[in-house]
PDB file with SEQRES, HELIX, SHEET and CRYST1 records, atoms N, CA, C and O in Angstrom:
SEQRES   1 A   61  MET ILE GLU ALA PHE GLY GLY VAL GLY VAL ASN ALA THR          
SEQRES   2 A   61  SER PRO ASP GLU LEU LYS ARG ALA VAL ASN ALA ALA MET          
SEQRES   3 A   61  ASP SER GLY LEU PRO THR LEU ILE ASN ALA VAL LEU ASP          
SEQRES   4 A   61  PRO ALA ALA GLY SER GLU SER GLY ARG ILE GLY ASN LEU          
SEQRES   5 A   61  ASN PRO GLN SER LYS LEU LYS LYS LYS                          
HELIX    1 AA1 ILE A    2  PHE A    5  5                                   4    
HELIX    2 AA2 PRO A   15  SER A   28  1                                  14    
HELIX    3 AA3 ILE A   49  LEU A   52  1                                   4    
HELIX    4 AA4 PRO A   54  SER A   56  5                                   3    
SHEET    1 AA1 2 VAL A   8  ALA A  12  0                                        
SHEET    2 AA1 2 THR A  32  ALA A  36  1                                        
CRYST1    1.000    1.000    1.000  90.00  90.00  90.00 P 1           1          
ATOM      1  N   MET A   1       0.839   6.650 -16.548  1.00  0.00           N  
ATOM      2  CA  MET A   1      -0.053   7.488 -17.308  1.00  0.00           C  
ATOM      3  C   MET A   1      -0.161   8.877 -16.684  1.00  0.00           C  
ATOM      4  O   MET A   1      -0.135   9.881 -17.396  1.00  0.00           O  
ATOM      5  N   ILE A   2      -0.280   8.937 -15.363  1.00  0.00           N  
ATOM      6  CA  ILE A   2      -0.433  10.228 -14.691  1.00  0.00           C  
ATOM      7  C   ILE A   2       0.789  11.116 -14.933  1.00  0.00           C  
ATOM      8  O   ILE A   2       0.660  12.337 -15.029  1.00  0.00           O  
ATOM      9  N   GLU A   3       1.980  10.504 -15.031  1.00  0.00           N  
ATOM     10  CA  GLU A   3       3.206  11.274 -15.255  1.00  0.00           C  
ATOM     11  C   GLU A   3       3.198  11.955 -16.622  1.00  0.00           C  
ATOM     12  O   GLU A   3       3.825  13.002 -16.789  1.00  0.00           O  
ATOM     13  N   ALA A   4       2.501  11.380 -17.598  1.00  0.00           N  
ATOM     14  CA  ALA A   4       2.407  11.982 -18.926  1.00  0.00           C  
ATOM     15  C   ALA A   4       1.712  13.340 -18.879  1.00  0.00           C  
ATOM     16  O   ALA A   4       1.905  14.164 -19.772  1.00  0.00           O  
ATOM     17  N   PHE A   5       0.913  13.578 -17.854  1.00  0.00           N  
ATOM     18  CA  PHE A   5       0.191  14.839 -17.694  1.00  0.00           C  
ATOM     19  C   PHE A   5       0.833  15.739 -16.642  1.00  0.00           C  
ATOM     20  O   PHE A   5       0.228  16.717 -16.203  1.00  0.00           O  
ATOM     21  N   GLY A   6       2.064  15.405 -16.237  1.00  0.00           N  
ATOM     22  CA  GLY A   6       2.792  16.229 -15.275  1.00  0.00           C  
ATOM     23  C   GLY A   6       2.449  15.942 -13.835  1.00  0.00           C  
ATOM     24  O   GLY A   6       2.815  16.706 -12.942  1.00  0.00           O  
ATOM     25  N   GLY A   7       1.754  14.852 -13.600  1.00  0.00           N  
ATOM     26  CA  GLY A   7       1.340  14.519 -12.245  1.00  0.00           C  
ATOM     27  C   GLY A   7       2.246  13.509 -11.588  1.00  0.00           C  
ATOM     28  O   GLY A   7       3.298  13.149 -12.115  1.00  0.00           O  
ATOM     29  N   VAL A   8       1.820  13.065 -10.435  1.00  0.00           N  
ATOM     30  CA  VAL A   8       2.586  12.091  -9.669  1.00  0.00           C  
ATOM     31  C   VAL A   8       1.651  11.010  -9.136  1.00  0.00           C  
ATOM     32  O   VAL A   8       0.442  11.209  -9.019  1.00  0.00           O  
ATOM     33  N   GLY A   9       2.234   9.879  -8.820  1.00  0.00           N  
ATOM     34  CA  GLY A   9       1.504   8.788  -8.182  1.00  0.00           C  
ATOM     35  C   GLY A   9       2.054   8.573  -6.789  1.00  0.00           C  
ATOM     36  O   GLY A   9       3.263   8.653  -6.572  1.00  0.00           O  
ATOM     37  N   VAL A  10       1.169   8.301  -5.845  1.00  0.00           N  
ATOM     38  CA  VAL A  10       1.566   8.129  -4.453  1.00  0.00           C  
ATOM     39  C   VAL A  10       0.877   6.890  -3.900  1.00  0.00           C  
ATOM     40  O   VAL A  10      -0.305   6.661  -4.158  1.00  0.00           O  
ATOM     41  N   ASN A  11       1.622   6.089  -3.136  1.00  0.00           N  
ATOM     42  CA  ASN A  11       1.040   4.958  -2.414  1.00  0.00           C  
ATOM     43  C   ASN A  11       0.889   5.349  -0.956  1.00  0.00           C  
ATOM     44  O   ASN A  11       1.800   5.928  -0.366  1.00  0.00           O  
ATOM     45  N   ALA A  12      -0.263   5.033  -0.375  1.00  0.00           N  
ATOM     46  CA  ALA A  12      -0.503   5.311   1.047  1.00  0.00           C  
ATOM     47  C   ALA A  12      -0.988   4.032   1.709  1.00  0.00           C  
ATOM     48  O   ALA A  12      -1.930   3.393   1.241  1.00  0.00           O  
ATOM     49  N   THR A  13      -0.330   3.667   2.805  1.00  0.00           N  
ATOM     50  CA  THR A  13      -0.698   2.430   3.499  1.00  0.00           C  
ATOM     51  C   THR A  13      -1.121   2.664   4.942  1.00  0.00           C  
ATOM     52  O   THR A  13      -1.351   1.711   5.686  1.00  0.00           O  
ATOM     53  N   SER A  14      -1.225   3.929   5.341  1.00  0.00           N  
ATOM     54  CA  SER A  14      -1.691   4.243   6.694  1.00  0.00           C  
ATOM     55  C   SER A  14      -2.520   5.527   6.618  1.00  0.00           C  
ATOM     56  O   SER A  14      -2.391   6.295   5.664  1.00  0.00           O  
ATOM     57  N   PRO A  15      -3.357   5.756   7.606  1.00  0.00           N  
ATOM     58  CA  PRO A  15      -4.138   7.001   7.607  1.00  0.00           C  
ATOM     59  C   PRO A  15      -3.256   8.251   7.575  1.00  0.00           C  
ATOM     60  O   PRO A  15      -3.605   9.236   6.923  1.00  0.00           O  
ATOM     61  N   ASP A  16      -2.118   8.221   8.270  1.00  0.00           N  
ATOM     62  CA  ASP A  16      -1.221   9.379   8.266  1.00  0.00           C  
ATOM     63  C   ASP A  16      -0.631   9.617   6.883  1.00  0.00           C  
ATOM     64  O   ASP A  16      -0.560  10.757   6.426  1.00  0.00           O  
ATOM     65  N   GLU A  17      -0.203   8.538   6.206  1.00  0.00           N  
ATOM     66  CA  GLU A  17       0.327   8.670   4.847  1.00  0.00           C  
ATOM     67  C   GLU A  17      -0.740   9.208   3.898  1.00  0.00           C  
ATOM     68  O   GLU A  17      -0.442  10.040   3.042  1.00  0.00           O  
ATOM     69  N   LEU A  18      -1.966   8.745   4.041  1.00  0.00           N  
ATOM     70  CA  LEU A  18      -3.056   9.206   3.188  1.00  0.00           C  
ATOM     71  C   LEU A  18      -3.315  10.694   3.406  1.00  0.00           C  
ATOM     72  O   LEU A  18      -3.483  11.444   2.445  1.00  0.00           O  
ATOM     73  N   LYS A  19      -3.346  11.114   4.652  1.00  0.00           N  
ATOM     74  CA  LYS A  19      -3.583  12.526   4.950  1.00  0.00           C  
ATOM     75  C   LYS A  19      -2.474  13.395   4.371  1.00  0.00           C  
ATOM     76  O   LYS A  19      -2.748  14.440   3.781  1.00  0.00           O  
ATOM     77  N   ARG A  20      -1.207  12.966   4.538  1.00  0.00           N  
ATOM     78  CA  ARG A  20      -0.085  13.726   3.976  1.00  0.00           C  
ATOM     79  C   ARG A  20      -0.172  13.774   2.455  1.00  0.00           C  
ATOM     80  O   ARG A  20       0.083  14.818   1.855  1.00  0.00           O  
ATOM     81  N   ALA A  21      -0.529  12.655   1.824  1.00  0.00           N  
ATOM     82  CA  ALA A  21      -0.622  12.600   0.362  1.00  0.00           C  
ATOM     83  C   ALA A  21      -1.722  13.516  -0.157  1.00  0.00           C  
ATOM     84  O   ALA A  21      -1.524  14.217  -1.150  1.00  0.00           O  
ATOM     85  N   VAL A  22      -2.874  13.520   0.497  1.00  0.00           N  
ATOM     86  CA  VAL A  22      -3.980  14.378   0.073  1.00  0.00           C  
ATOM     87  C   VAL A  22      -3.602  15.847   0.246  1.00  0.00           C  
ATOM     88  O   VAL A  22      -3.860  16.659  -0.642  1.00  0.00           O  
ATOM     89  N   ASN A  23      -2.997  16.192   1.371  1.00  0.00           N  
ATOM     90  CA  ASN A  23      -2.585  17.581   1.607  1.00  0.00           C  
ATOM     91  C   ASN A  23      -1.538  18.019   0.588  1.00  0.00           C  
ATOM     92  O   ASN A  23      -1.616  19.128   0.060  1.00  0.00           O  
ATOM     93  N   ALA A  24      -0.562  17.160   0.306  1.00  0.00           N  
ATOM     94  CA  ALA A  24       0.480  17.491  -0.669  1.00  0.00           C  
ATOM     95  C   ALA A  24      -0.122  17.651  -2.061  1.00  0.00           C  
ATOM     96  O   ALA A  24       0.274  18.545  -2.809  1.00  0.00           O  
ATOM     97  N   ALA A  25      -1.079  16.787  -2.414  1.00  0.00           N  
ATOM     98  CA  ALA A  25      -1.723  16.863  -3.727  1.00  0.00           C  
ATOM     99  C   ALA A  25      -2.487  18.170  -3.877  1.00  0.00           C  
ATOM    100  O   ALA A  25      -2.412  18.819  -4.921  1.00  0.00           O  
ATOM    101  N   MET A  26      -3.218  18.558  -2.845  1.00  0.00           N  
ATOM    102  CA  MET A  26      -3.994  19.801  -2.919  1.00  0.00           C  
ATOM    103  C   MET A  26      -3.073  21.018  -2.958  1.00  0.00           C  
ATOM    104  O   MET A  26      -3.363  21.988  -3.658  1.00  0.00           O  
ATOM    105  N   ASP A  27      -1.978  20.979  -2.223  1.00  0.00           N  
ATOM    106  CA  ASP A  27      -1.037  22.093  -2.216  1.00  0.00           C  
ATOM    107  C   ASP A  27      -0.275  22.228  -3.529  1.00  0.00           C  
ATOM    108  O   ASP A  27       0.050  23.339  -3.950  1.00  0.00           O  
ATOM    109  N   SER A  28       0.012  21.092  -4.182  1.00  0.00           N  
ATOM    110  CA  SER A  28       0.839  21.120  -5.390  1.00  0.00           C  
ATOM    111  C   SER A  28       0.085  21.621  -6.613  1.00  0.00           C  
ATOM    112  O   SER A  28       0.684  22.237  -7.494  1.00  0.00           O  
ATOM    113  N   GLY A  29      -1.208  21.370  -6.683  1.00  0.00           N  
ATOM    114  CA  GLY A  29      -1.981  21.743  -7.861  1.00  0.00           C  
ATOM    115  C   GLY A  29      -1.736  20.826  -9.042  1.00  0.00           C  
ATOM    116  O   GLY A  29      -2.262  21.071 -10.127  1.00  0.00           O  
ATOM    117  N   LEU A  30      -0.947  19.773  -8.858  1.00  0.00           N  
ATOM    118  CA  LEU A  30      -0.662  18.821  -9.925  1.00  0.00           C  
ATOM    119  C   LEU A  30      -1.678  17.687  -9.903  1.00  0.00           C  
ATOM    120  O   LEU A  30      -2.231  17.369  -8.850  1.00  0.00           O  
ATOM    121  N   PRO A  31      -1.927  17.072 -11.065  1.00  0.00           N  
ATOM    122  CA  PRO A  31      -2.772  15.882 -11.039  1.00  0.00           C  
ATOM    123  C   PRO A  31      -2.071  14.813 -10.203  1.00  0.00           C  
ATOM    124  O   PRO A  31      -0.882  14.554 -10.392  1.00  0.00           O  
ATOM    125  N   THR A  32      -2.792  14.205  -9.295  1.00  0.00           N  
ATOM    126  CA  THR A  32      -2.194  13.219  -8.399  1.00  0.00           C  
ATOM    127  C   THR A  32      -3.104  12.007  -8.284  1.00  0.00           C  
ATOM    128  O   THR A  32      -4.310  12.135  -8.072  1.00  0.00           O  
ATOM    129  N   LEU A  33      -2.514  10.838  -8.425  1.00  0.00           N  
ATOM    130  CA  LEU A  33      -3.229   9.582  -8.228  1.00  0.00           C  
ATOM    131  C   LEU A  33      -2.740   9.001  -6.912  1.00  0.00           C  
ATOM    132  O   LEU A  33      -1.550   8.730  -6.751  1.00  0.00           O  
ATOM    133  N   ILE A  34      -3.652   8.809  -5.975  1.00  0.00           N  
ATOM    134  CA  ILE A  34      -3.290   8.248  -4.675  1.00  0.00           C  
ATOM    135  C   ILE A  34      -3.860   6.842  -4.592  1.00  0.00           C  
ATOM    136  O   ILE A  34      -5.074   6.642  -4.636  1.00  0.00           O  
ATOM    137  N   ASN A  35      -2.965   5.879  -4.472  1.00  0.00           N  
ATOM    138  CA  ASN A  35      -3.356   4.491  -4.297  1.00  0.00           C  
ATOM    139  C   ASN A  35      -3.366   4.213  -2.794  1.00  0.00           C  
ATOM    140  O   ASN A  35      -2.314   4.025  -2.184  1.00  0.00           O  
ATOM    141  N   ALA A  36      -4.555   4.189  -2.208  1.00  0.00           N  
ATOM    142  CA  ALA A  36      -4.682   4.001  -0.763  1.00  0.00           C  
ATOM    143  C   ALA A  36      -5.111   2.571  -0.468  1.00  0.00           C  
ATOM    144  O   ALA A  36      -6.215   2.156  -0.822  1.00  0.00           O  
ATOM    145  N   VAL A  37      -4.229   1.826   0.184  1.00  0.00           N  
ATOM    146  CA  VAL A  37      -4.521   0.462   0.612  1.00  0.00           C  
ATOM    147  C   VAL A  37      -4.354   0.448   2.122  1.00  0.00           C  
ATOM    148  O   VAL A  37      -3.244   0.330   2.640  1.00  0.00           O  
ATOM    149  N   LEU A  38      -5.487   0.572   2.825  1.00  0.00           N  
ATOM    150  CA  LEU A  38      -5.455   0.711   4.272  1.00  0.00           C  
ATOM    151  C   LEU A  38      -6.109  -0.470   4.956  1.00  0.00           C  
ATOM    152  O   LEU A  38      -7.109  -1.008   4.481  1.00  0.00           O  
ATOM    153  N   ASP A  39      -5.538  -0.862   6.064  1.00  0.00           N  
ATOM    154  CA  ASP A  39      -6.143  -1.865   6.919  1.00  0.00           C  
ATOM    155  C   ASP A  39      -7.361  -1.221   7.578  1.00  0.00           C  
ATOM    156  O   ASP A  39      -7.225  -0.162   8.190  1.00  0.00           O  
ATOM    157  N   PRO A  40      -8.558  -1.831   7.471  1.00  0.00           N  
ATOM    158  CA  PRO A  40      -9.753  -1.218   8.055  1.00  0.00           C  
ATOM    159  C   PRO A  40      -9.610  -0.884   9.540  1.00  0.00           C  
ATOM    160  O   PRO A  40     -10.291   0.017  10.030  1.00  0.00           O  
ATOM    161  N   ALA A  41      -8.753  -1.577  10.251  1.00  0.00           N  
ATOM    162  CA  ALA A  41      -8.577  -1.327  11.680  1.00  0.00           C  
ATOM    163  C   ALA A  41      -7.475  -0.303  11.949  1.00  0.00           C  
ATOM    164  O   ALA A  41      -7.160  -0.037  13.109  1.00  0.00           O  
ATOM    165  N   ALA A  42      -6.881   0.279  10.899  1.00  0.00           N  
ATOM    166  CA  ALA A  42      -5.729   1.162  11.080  1.00  0.00           C  
ATOM    167  C   ALA A  42      -6.082   2.536  11.624  1.00  0.00           C  
ATOM    168  O   ALA A  42      -5.232   3.183  12.235  1.00  0.00           O  
ATOM    169  N   GLY A  43      -7.293   2.996  11.424  1.00  0.00           N  
ATOM    170  CA  GLY A  43      -7.630   4.342  11.878  1.00  0.00           C  
ATOM    171  C   GLY A  43      -9.073   4.446  12.275  1.00  0.00           C  
ATOM    172  O   GLY A  43      -9.803   3.455  12.293  1.00  0.00           O  
ATOM    173  N   SER A  44      -9.479   5.645  12.591  1.00  0.00           N  
ATOM    174  CA  SER A  44     -10.849   5.828  13.064  1.00  0.00           C  
ATOM    175  C   SER A  44     -11.676   6.702  12.135  1.00  0.00           C  
ATOM    176  O   SER A  44     -12.814   7.034  12.466  1.00  0.00           O  
ATOM    177  N   GLU A  45     -11.131   7.090  10.965  1.00  0.00           N  
ATOM    178  CA  GLU A  45     -11.899   7.909  10.023  1.00  0.00           C  
ATOM    179  C   GLU A  45     -13.086   7.115   9.501  1.00  0.00           C  
ATOM    180  O   GLU A  45     -13.021   5.892   9.385  1.00  0.00           O  
ATOM    181  N   SER A  46     -14.160   7.810   9.189  1.00  0.00           N  
ATOM    182  CA  SER A  46     -15.372   7.136   8.738  1.00  0.00           C  
ATOM    183  C   SER A  46     -15.310   6.747   7.275  1.00  0.00           C  
ATOM    184  O   SER A  46     -16.140   5.968   6.807  1.00  0.00           O  
ATOM    185  N   GLY A  47     -14.324   7.285   6.533  1.00  0.00           N  
ATOM    186  CA  GLY A  47     -14.234   6.988   5.117  1.00  0.00           C  
ATOM    187  C   GLY A  47     -14.956   7.997   4.253  1.00  0.00           C  
ATOM    188  O   GLY A  47     -14.933   7.872   3.029  1.00  0.00           O  
ATOM    189  N   ARG A  48     -15.596   8.991   4.839  1.00  0.00           N  
ATOM    190  CA  ARG A  48     -16.289  10.017   4.063  1.00  0.00           C  
ATOM    191  C   ARG A  48     -15.277  11.036   3.553  1.00  0.00           C  
ATOM    192  O   ARG A  48     -14.381  11.449   4.290  1.00  0.00           O  
ATOM    193  N   ILE A  49     -15.417  11.441   2.297  1.00  0.00           N  
ATOM    194  CA  ILE A  49     -14.491  12.406   1.709  1.00  0.00           C  
ATOM    195  C   ILE A  49     -14.493  13.713   2.479  1.00  0.00           C  
ATOM    196  O   ILE A  49     -13.486  14.421   2.475  1.00  0.00           O  
ATOM    197  N   GLY A  50     -15.573  14.050   3.131  1.00  0.00           N  
ATOM    198  CA  GLY A  50     -15.636  15.267   3.925  1.00  0.00           C  
ATOM    199  C   GLY A  50     -14.633  15.294   5.058  1.00  0.00           C  
ATOM    200  O   GLY A  50     -14.240  16.370   5.510  1.00  0.00           O  
ATOM    201  N   ASN A  51     -14.213  14.132   5.526  1.00  0.00           N  
ATOM    202  CA  ASN A  51     -13.201  14.091   6.577  1.00  0.00           C  
ATOM    203  C   ASN A  51     -11.839  14.515   6.049  1.00  0.00           C  
ATOM    204  O   ASN A  51     -11.027  15.065   6.793  1.00  0.00           O  
ATOM    205  N   LEU A  52     -11.583  14.262   4.761  1.00  0.00           N  
ATOM    206  CA  LEU A  52     -10.316  14.651   4.158  1.00  0.00           C  
ATOM    207  C   LEU A  52     -10.368  16.068   3.614  1.00  0.00           C  
ATOM    208  O   LEU A  52      -9.368  16.786   3.630  1.00  0.00           O  
ATOM    209  N   ASN A  53     -11.534  16.466   3.135  1.00  0.00           N  
ATOM    210  CA  ASN A  53     -11.697  17.796   2.544  1.00  0.00           C  
ATOM    211  C   ASN A  53     -12.963  18.425   3.102  1.00  0.00           C  
ATOM    212  O   ASN A  53     -14.031  18.285   2.508  1.00  0.00           O  
ATOM    213  N   PRO A  54     -12.864  19.116   4.234  1.00  0.00           N  
ATOM    214  CA  PRO A  54     -14.056  19.695   4.867  1.00  0.00           C  
ATOM    215  C   PRO A  54     -14.812  20.662   3.960  1.00  0.00           C  
ATOM    216  O   PRO A  54     -16.010  20.865   4.156  1.00  0.00           O  
ATOM    217  N   GLN A  55     -14.147  21.264   2.971  1.00  0.00           N  
ATOM    218  CA  GLN A  55     -14.812  22.196   2.066  1.00  0.00           C  
ATOM    219  C   GLN A  55     -15.792  21.484   1.147  1.00  0.00           C  
ATOM    220  O   GLN A  55     -16.628  22.139   0.525  1.00  0.00           O  
ATOM    221  N   SER A  56     -15.714  20.156   1.042  1.00  0.00           N  
ATOM    222  CA  SER A  56     -16.604  19.428   0.145  1.00  0.00           C  
ATOM    223  C   SER A  56     -17.994  19.240   0.742  1.00  0.00           C  
ATOM    224  O   SER A  56     -18.916  18.833   0.035  1.00  0.00           O  
ATOM    225  N   LYS A  57     -18.158  19.530   2.027  1.00  0.00           N  
ATOM    226  CA  LYS A  57     -19.461  19.373   2.665  1.00  0.00           C  
ATOM    227  C   LYS A  57     -20.395  20.491   2.205  1.00  0.00           C  
ATOM    228  O   LYS A  57     -19.991  21.650   2.113  1.00  0.00           O  
ATOM    229  N   LEU A  58     -21.614  20.142   1.926  1.00  0.00           N  
ATOM    230  CA  LEU A  58     -22.603  21.141   1.505  1.00  0.00           C  
ATOM    231  C   LEU A  58     -23.105  21.892   2.721  1.00  0.00           C  
ATOM    232  O   LEU A  58     -23.283  21.317   3.795  1.00  0.00           O  
ATOM    233  N   LYS A  59     -23.330  23.181   2.542  1.00  0.00           N  
ATOM    234  CA  LYS A  59     -23.892  23.987   3.623  1.00  0.00           C  
ATOM    235  C   LYS A  59     -25.397  23.772   3.681  1.00  0.00           C  
ATOM    236  O   LYS A  59     -26.079  23.813   2.657  1.00  0.00           O  
ATOM    237  N   LYS A  60     -25.903  23.547   4.871  1.00  0.00           N  
ATOM    238  CA  LYS A  60     -27.335  23.375   5.060  1.00  0.00           C  
ATOM    239  C   LYS A  60     -27.959  24.748   5.269  1.00  0.00           C  
ATOM    240  O   LYS A  60     -27.416  25.601   5.971  1.00  0.00           O  
ATOM    241  N   LYS A  61     -29.099  24.934   4.649  1.00  0.00           N  
ATOM    242  CA  LYS A  61     -29.813  26.219   4.777  1.00  0.00           C  
ATOM    243  C   LYS A  61     -30.949  26.108   5.757  1.00  0.00           C  
ATOM    244  O   LYS A  61     -31.659  27.086   5.993  1.00  0.00           O  
TER     245      LYS A  61                                                      
END                                                                             
């Protein structure tokens, strides 16, 4: 379905693959579906989207 809109689908099975996929998706500007299936013990990220996209964090006043 994503290909019908000019996008791509990516599978990620490790934290490094997920980081590369997210960076590539943001750089490409194309619609991207990332299927992330990670072993909970595979990395140390907290799972917060802010860790992948620091710009998504709200500024505190």
